[in-house]
N, C-alpha and C positions, 0 to 999 in steps of 0.2 A: 211920428217923430222924427226930429233931425239931429244930426250930433254933427259937430266937426272936431277935430285932434288939434292942441295944441301945445308945442314944445315949451315947457316952464323956463327954459334955457334959452333960447331965441325969442320966443314968442310969435314964432310964426305958426303957421296952419299945413298940416299935413290934408291935402284932398284930393281926389281924385282929377284927372285934367277930363274937363269938360267932352276933349275932342276923341283922346283913345282910352280914358279910363285909367292910367298908370297913376300912382301916386306922384306927387311933387309938394314941394314946399313953398308955399307962396305968404306974403308979409301983410295982407290984408284981408281981414274978412271977407269983406265983399267979392273978393278973388275965388275964397275959399268954397266949393262946392260941397252941399251938406252930404251925409251919410245917414241913409235911410234907417239904420239897426245898429244897435249898442253890440251885437255880436260882429258884424264886418268892420267897425270900429276897431275891435281888440284883435280882430285879425291882421288888418292893418298896422298897428302897432306890432305886434309880433312879427311880422312879417319885413316891416321897412323901416325901424325908428330905431337907433342907436339908443343905448340907454343913459348916455349924458343930456340927453333932450329932455328925461323925466316926463314923456309925454301926459297928458292927460284929455279925457274924454270931455268935451263941454256939451250940455243937451241945450239946444239954443231955444227950447219952449220954456226954460227955467231963468231966460235973460230978462 
């Protein structure tokens, strides 16, 4: 499965940078590298997302 993290507030996606793996916000889904598992997505939210974003995990297989 593949997941992305989306900010409900801004619509941006938090994804690991393909070059160095550090999380970054991108505006386009095509620029967001998918996260392979829900546990990693939850860890990224806990470590890198401020509460105002109201982050949600999106399962790409459900789109």
